[in-house]
C-alpha positions as CSV (number, residue, x, y, z in Angstrom):
1,X,-23.7,56.7,-55.1
2,X,-25.6,55.1,-52.8
3,X,-24.5,52.0,-50.6
4,X,-25.5,48.4,-51.5
5,X,-24.6,45.1,-49.7
6,X,-23.0,42.5,-51.4
7,X,-21.2,39.4,-50.5
8,X,-17.5,39.2,-50.3
9,X,-15.2,36.1,-49.6
10,X,-13.1,35.6,-46.3
11,X,-10.0,36.0,-48.1
12,X,-11.7,39.5,-49.7
13,X,-12.8,40.7,-46.0
14,X,-9.4,39.3,-44.5
15,X,-7.7,41.3,-47.1
16,X,-10.2,44.9,-46.5
17,X,-9.7,44.4,-42.3
18,X,-5.9,43.9,-42.6
19,X,-5.8,47.3,-44.4
20,X,-8.4,49.3,-42.7
21,X,-9.2,48.2,-39.1
22,X,-7.5,50.0,-36.6
23,X,-6.8,47.6,-33.8
24,X,-7.7,44.3,-34.6
25,X,-6.5,41.6,-37.2
26,X,-8.4,39.5,-39.7
27,X,-10.6,36.6,-38.3
28,X,-9.6,33.4,-38.2
29,X,-13.0,31.7,-39.4
30,X,-16.4,32.8,-40.1
31,X,-19.7,31.9,-41.0
32,X,-20.1,34.4,-43.4
33,X,-19.1,37.9,-44.8
34,X,-20.7,41.1,-46.1
35,X,-19.3,44.0,-48.1
36,X,-21.1,47.2,-48.4
37,X,-20.3,49.6,-51.9
38,X,-20.3,52.8,-52.6
39,X,-20.3,52.3,-56.5
40,X,-17.8,49.7,-57.6
41,X,-15.4,51.0,-54.2
42,X,-16.3,48.6,-51.2
43,X,-15.8,50.8,-48.5
44,X,-17.0,48.1,-45.4
45,X,-17.3,44.7,-44.6
46,X,-18.5,42.5,-41.9
47,X,-17.2,39.0,-40.6
48,X,-19.9,36.9,-38.6
49,X,-18.5,33.7,-37.3
50,X,-19.0,31.3,-33.7
51,X,-19.4,33.3,-30.4
52,X,-15.4,33.4,-29.3
53,X,-17.1,33.5,-25.6
54,X,-17.4,29.3,-25.5
55,X,-20.3,29.6,-23.4
56,X,-22.1,31.4,-25.8
57,X,-22.0,29.5,-28.3
58,X,-25.2,27.1,-28.5
59,X,-26.0,26.8,-31.4
60,X,-28.4,29.9,-32.0
61,X,-25.9,32.7,-31.6
62,X,-23.6,34.0,-34.4
63,X,-20.8,37.2,-33.0
64,X,-20.0,40.2,-35.5
65,X,-16.4,39.4,-35.3
66,X,-15.3,42.3,-37.3
67,X,-17.1,45.2,-38.9
68,X,-14.2,47.3,-40.5
69,X,-15.6,50.4,-42.6
70,X,-13.5,53.6,-44.9
71,X,-15.4,55.8,-42.6
72,X,-18.6,55.6,-45.2
73,X,-22.2,57.1,-43.5
74,X,-24.2,54.4,-42.7
75,X,-22.1,51.8,-43.7
76,X,-21.0,49.6,-40.5
77,X,-25.2,50.4,-39.5
78,X,-26.2,48.4,-42.5
79,X,-23.2,45.7,-42.1
80,X,-25.1,45.4,-38.9
81,X,-28.5,45.4,-40.0
82,X,-27.4,43.1,-43.0
83,X,-25.8,40.9,-40.2
84,X,-29.0,40.4,-38.2
85,X,-31.2,39.7,-41.3
86,X,-29.0,36.8,-42.9
87,X,-28.1,35.8,-39.4
88,X,-32.1,35.3,-38.7
89,X,-32.5,33.3,-42.0
90,X,-30.0,30.8,-41.4
91,X,-31.6,29.9,-38.3
92,X,-30.0,31.5,-35.4
93,X,-32.0,33.5,-33.2
94,X,-29.2,35.8,-31.1
95,X,-26.4,37.9,-32.9
96,X,-23.6,39.7,-30.2
97,X,-21.1,41.7,-30.6
98,X,-18.7,43.6,-28.4
99,X,-17.2,47.1,-28.7
100,X,-14.5,48.4,-26.7
101,X,-14.3,51.7,-24.2
102,X,-14.7,54.9,-26.1
103,X,-17.0,53.6,-29.3
104,X,-20.3,55.1,-28.7
105,X,-21.9,52.0,-30.4
106,X,-24.7,54.3,-32.6
107,X,-24.0,52.2,-35.3
108,X,-25.6,49.6,-33.4
109,X,-27.9,51.4,-31.7
110,X,-29.4,51.9,-35.5
111,X,-29.2,48.4,-36.3
112,X,-31.7,47.6,-33.2
113,X,-28.6,46.1,-30.7
114,X,-28.7,46.9,-27.0
115,X,-25.7,47.4,-24.9
116,X,-26.0,44.1,-22.4
117,X,-23.1,44.0,-20.4
118,X,-20.1,45.7,-19.4
119,X,-17.2,43.6,-19.3
120,X,-13.9,44.1,-17.2
121,X,-10.4,44.4,-18.8
122,X,-8.7,41.1,-19.4
123,X,-5.0,40.3,-18.6
124,X,-5.2,39.0,-22.3
125,X,-5.0,35.1,-23.6
126,X,-1.0,34.4,-22.6
127,X,-1.4,31.3,-20.0
128,X,1.9,29.5,-19.2
129,X,0.4,26.1,-20.9
130,X,-1.0,28.2,-23.3
131,X,1.3,30.7,-24.5
132,X,0.3,33.6,-26.8
133,X,1.8,37.2,-28.1
134,X,-0.4,40.7,-27.3
135,X,-2.1,42.4,-30.2
136,X,-3.0,45.6,-28.3
137,X,-6.4,44.9,-27.5
138,X,-6.1,43.4,-23.9
139,X,-6.3,45.5,-20.6
140,X,-9.5,47.2,-22.3
141,X,-13.0,47.2,-20.7
142,X,-15.6,46.0,-23.1
143,X,-19.5,46.3,-23.6
144,X,-21.0,43.4,-25.0
145,X,-24.4,44.4,-27.9
146,X,-27.2,41.6,-28.5
147,X,-29.8,41.8,-31.1
148,X,-32.3,38.6,-30.1
149,X,-35.3,37.2,-31.7
150,X,-37.4,38.5,-28.7
151,X,-36.6,41.6,-28.2
152,X,-38.2,42.5,-25.1
153,X,-36.7,40.4,-23.8
154,X,-32.1,40.4,-23.2
155,X,-31.2,37.3,-23.4
156,X,-28.1,38.4,-21.3
157,X,-30.0,40.1,-18.7
158,X,-32.2,36.9,-18.4
159,X,-29.0,34.7,-18.2
160,X,-27.3,36.0,-15.3
161,X,-30.1,35.5,-12.6
162,X,-29.7,31.9,-11.9
163,X,-31.0,28.8,-13.4
164,X,-34.7,30.0,-13.3
165,X,-33.4,32.7,-15.2
166,X,-31.4,31.1,-17.7
167,X,-34.4,28.4,-18.3
168,X,-36.3,32.1,-19.3
169,X,-33.3,33.8,-21.2
170,X,-33.2,30.5,-23.2
171,X,-37.0,30.3,-23.9
172,X,-37.0,33.7,-24.9
173,X,-34.0,32.9,-27.8
174,X,-36.3,30.2,-28.8
175,X,-34.1,27.2,-28.1
176,X,-35.8,24.0,-28.4
177,X,-37.6,22.2,-25.5
178,X,-35.2,19.3,-26.1
179,X,-32.0,21.1,-25.7
180,X,-33.5,23.5,-23.4
181,X,-33.5,20.8,-20.4
182,X,-29.4,19.7,-21.7
183,X,-28.6,23.6,-21.0
184,X,-30.8,24.3,-17.6
185,X,-30.9,20.9,-16.4
186,X,-27.5,19.3,-14.9
187,X,-28.6,15.5,-14.9
188,X,-30.1,16.0,-18.3
189,X,-27.0,16.3,-19.6
190,X,-25.1,13.2,-18.0
């Protein structure tokens, strides 16, 4: 049988993730979800939403918050590639996601994503003022991956080089000029 993409509802995606994902719970929300089938059987899902990191939530960046497959060859890379095509069609100019230490990122590379940053392990989301329960994925080094409408330059690498680099990074990701000044000029934001 050959793999085929299908739309899935949030409820269907969450049920699949709850049943098959090895370390994450279903996401809290999403912008859209995509499924992949092998014949009549659903063999994978991807959910895409707003970036979890608020400083990346610029209105033009989306995040693949979950992908989950039953191990069918090429299903995961097919989901990542389809998520990027759908996000671009909706006007997004950058799509990001994360892998945990020990995950190779082969499906991401196959879909055109590039590793842009290694993030140190965090202690978790719990703080005295906002108690949270741990779900076993804290204290793990992660890698941020991205694909951008301007693939010649990583938005992340330019954004880490200061305000001039930030302006260059935002320009390479096609942020409108009026929005660009808000993001790079502290005085304009007032």
